[in-house]
N, C-alpha and C positions, 0 to 999 in steps of 0.2 A: 504494500500500500504506500510505503514511503516513496518508492520509485514512481508510482503513478501520480502522487501528489507533486513530486518534483517536475515530472514531465508536463503536468497541467500548468504549473507556475511558469515554466519556461515558455510554453506555448502562449500564455497570456502576455508575456513580455514581448514575444515576437510579433503577435498580433497588434499590440499597442504601438510598437515601433513602426509597423507597416501602415497603421492608420495615420501616424504622423509623417508619413512619406519619407521615413528615414531609410537610407540605402545602406545595407550592411555588405561589406566586402571582406572576403577571407584573405588574410595575409599569411603567407608562408615565409617565415624567417629562415628556417633551416630544414632542408629535406633530409629525411631519414629513409634509407633503403634497406630492405630485408631480403636476404638471400634465401630462396625457397629451393632446397635440395635435400639430399639424403642425410645431411647433417642435423636436420631438425628431429628432435626426439618425439616419437609418437606418443599421443595421449592415450594411455591405457583405458581410461574411462570411456572415451569415444569408441575405441576398438571393441571393448566389452559390450557396448550398447548395440553396435550394428552386426557383430559377428554371428549371432543366431540367425538373423535375416539373410546374411550373405551365405551361410551354410545351406539354408533352404533354397535360395536362389541358384546356387552352384549345383545342388543336387538335381534341381528341375532342368537346368540348362544342359546338364550332362546326361540326362535320361535318354537312352537309346530307343528310337521308335522304328527303326528299319535298317536296311542294308542296301548299299549301292554296289553293283558288280563292277563299276568302272568310274573313273574320274569324269565328272560332268563339267566339261570345260565351257567357258563363256567367252565369247569373242564378238567382234564387230562384223563378222561374216554374216551372210544372208540367213544362215541356219546354224545353230549350235546345239550341243547336247543339253546344256543347261536351259536354253531357250525353249526347246521342245518339251523338256520335263515340266517347266513352269507353265507353258501353254496347255499341256495335257491335263495338269492338275486343275487349272482354271476351268477348262471345258468340262471336266468331271464334276466339279462342284456346280457349274452353271446348269448342267442337265439335271442335277439333283433338285435344284431350286425351281427350275422350269424345264420340263421335258422337251419343250419346243426350241430350246437353244441349239444353234447349229454351228457356231464358230466361237473361238476365243481369241483375245488380243492383248498383248503386252508390248512393251518397248524394251530395247536392249538396255537403255539407261535405267529402267526401273528395277532391273535385277542386279543386286549389288555384290554377289559373291558366287564362287564356284562351289562344287560339292565334291569332296574327296571320296575316293573309293573306300568301302568298309562301312563301319557303323555310322548311321545318321542320327544325330541328336536334335533335341529341341533347339539348342543353341545355334546349330547350323541353319535352321530355318529362320531364326532371327537375323542371322548374317545375310541371308539371301534377300529377305524383305524386312528391313528395319523400320519401315514406315507403317503408319496406322491406316493405310488405305483399305477400303471396303469393296466388296463385290457390287458391281453394277451390271444390270442386264438392260440392253437397249433394243428396242424394236425399230428397225431401219427400213427405209425404202431401198429397193434393189439398186437404184441409182446412187444412193449414198454408200452402199457396199462397194460399188465400183470406184467411188471416190476414195474409199478406204484402201482399195487395192493400189490405186495411184499413189497414195501416201507411202505405202510400203515400198513401191517401186522406186520412188524418188529418194527414199531414205536408206536404200540398200538392203531392204528386207527387215522384218521385225518378227519377234516370236508370235506365232499364231497356231491355232489348232482347228481342225475340221475343214481345212482348205487345201487347195493346191494352187500355187501362184508361180507362173513362169514369166520372167521379165527379160527382155533383150533390148539393149541400147536404151535403157531407162523407160521402156514402154511395155505395158502389160500385153502379152500375147496369148495368155491363157489364165483364166481365173475360175476355179471350181469351188463350190461350197457343198460339202457332203457329196462330192463326186459329180455334181451337176453345174452347168453354166449358170451364171447369175442372170436372173430375169429382172431388168430395170423396173418393171411394174409390180413385181412381187414384194412381199414383206419378209424380213429376216430378223432373227434374234441373235444377238451377239453378246457374249459375256466379257467384261473387262473390269476395270476398277475406277473408282470415282475420279481420281486424278486425271486419267485420260478422258473420261466422259465429260469432264469439265473443260477440256481443251488443252491439258498439259502436254508438254513435248511437242508443241505446235500442231496438235491434231485438230484439224478444222472440219473433218468430215462428219462430226457428230453434232453439228450446229442446228440440225433440223430433224431431230428424232421424232418418230411417231409416238413413242412412249419410253419412259425410263423408270426402272425400279432399282432403288438402292437398298442394300441389305446391311444388317449389322455385322454380317460375316466378314471378318478381317481376312485379307489375302494370306497373311502369315498363318492363320488358323486353317485356311484351306490347304496349304502345303502340308501342315502337320497331319491333318485328317486324311489327306490323299496317301501319304506314306504309311500311316498307321493302318489304313484300309488294305493296302497291298500286303502289309506284314501279316494281317489277320488271314489273308488268303494264302499265306505261305510263299508270297512272291517277293522278289527283290526289285529295286529300281534298275531298269534296263532300257534307258533312253537310247534312241537311234536317230541317225541322220537319214530321214526317209524321203528327202526330195520334196517336201511340202512347199519350200520356197527356193526357187531356182533363179539365179540372176547371172546373165552372161552379157558380154559386150559384143 
């Protein structure tokens, strides 16, 4: 209570000075610098306070949820093992939320880590997707699906599922969704995440959607559930480069 009274008194003084239009200026007569390095002695009270929480967090982050048979590399190429894994997980969840979902879409920049061969942990999923992005399902005109294909062509390909895209000399020469050519007059459902649905990464092809449904489902949770589901089926992660996005000059 003494501290509260002191702060109230100090605040009253400041307010009275402000009323009198008095200008206060902070004057530094002598600067004091403090070196922050390993020479600083740790405060055992602080360590004792957070250690139980850190132990719980470490245990959860190190919890194994699956196995990858290979190193899932991530690159700026038109197609990557990490990109295909990510897009397949997104499409898997999209179809759970809405059986009419036909394709999935991410961007290379949205995937922040690779996945080493061997045990897959919760922590590795946080590294891949450290952001709090949520699943978005968009209903699009076929014409906007074609605009999406053009975006991928101009940006050197992006992680996507449920499609086949062939690009030559920066132009789309073939674009299939679920094995069929896109009908400009038809409607399609695509699963992505809110950042891209909002126009992030210079995505402009989603500016005239027919409908949009955002879910509370985090993308990171989607990755965790996808790997866990494969593990329950006795399967490992076996991503492949299957030619879904082909770009030639």
